[in-house]
Every structure is written in structure tokens, then in C-alpha cells.
C-alpha positions, -999 to 999 in steps of 0.1 A, spaced: 327 590 -331 331 583 -294 307 560 -275 295 589 -253 286 609 -283 263 582 -295 245 576 -262 219 599 -249 204 601 -214 168 599 -212 151 610 -180 116 597 -175 89 618 -158 72 598 -131 55 629 -115 21 616 -125 26 586 -104 29 606 -72 -2 607 -51 -9 613 -14 -16 582 8 -41 603 28 -60 635 19 -78 661 41 -116 661 36 -132 693 48 -158 687 77 -186 703 58 -185 677 29 -173 647 49 -199 618 51 -191 584 66 -193 556 41 -186 578 10 -158 575 -15 -140 607 -26 -122 613 -59 -91 635 -63 -79 637 -99 -77 600 -109 -73 586 -74 -101 574 -50 -101 577 -12 -123 562 15 -143 582 41 -113 581 64 -93 599 37 -71 570 29 -60 560 -5 -80 532 -22 -69 530 -59 -60 548 -92 -85 549 -119 -72 531 -150 -81 547 -183 -94 520 -207 -81 540 -236 -44 542 -225 -19 520 -243 11 507 -224 
């Protein structure tokens, strides 16, 4: 067998790591000093990214 037949290419999906640095918060729900959650990410009242929630049950 040739070496290329034995090797396989694995592509990893990092799509779940893509998050916006800033979000748009509608005026009708915007309040100064609040924290906003979008999926597993948190944003401050200025709509800037704060952090990603870490799931305590996930295994690395």
C-alpha cells in the first residue's frame, strides 16, 4: 500500500468558535448596566463581547 492510501485528511469544524465581537441590541430592550446573552456568549450594555460560557459538563 502506498503511504497516501494510509493517511486520511481530517478537517476540524471550528464554526462553533466563531462569535461576533459586537452585537446590535434593539433600543426598546437596551438598558445601561445590563449584560446580554446570545447563545453561549455574554455582551455588556455597549454590545461588546465579554466572555463565552463554559459548560461544566463538557470534556476536553
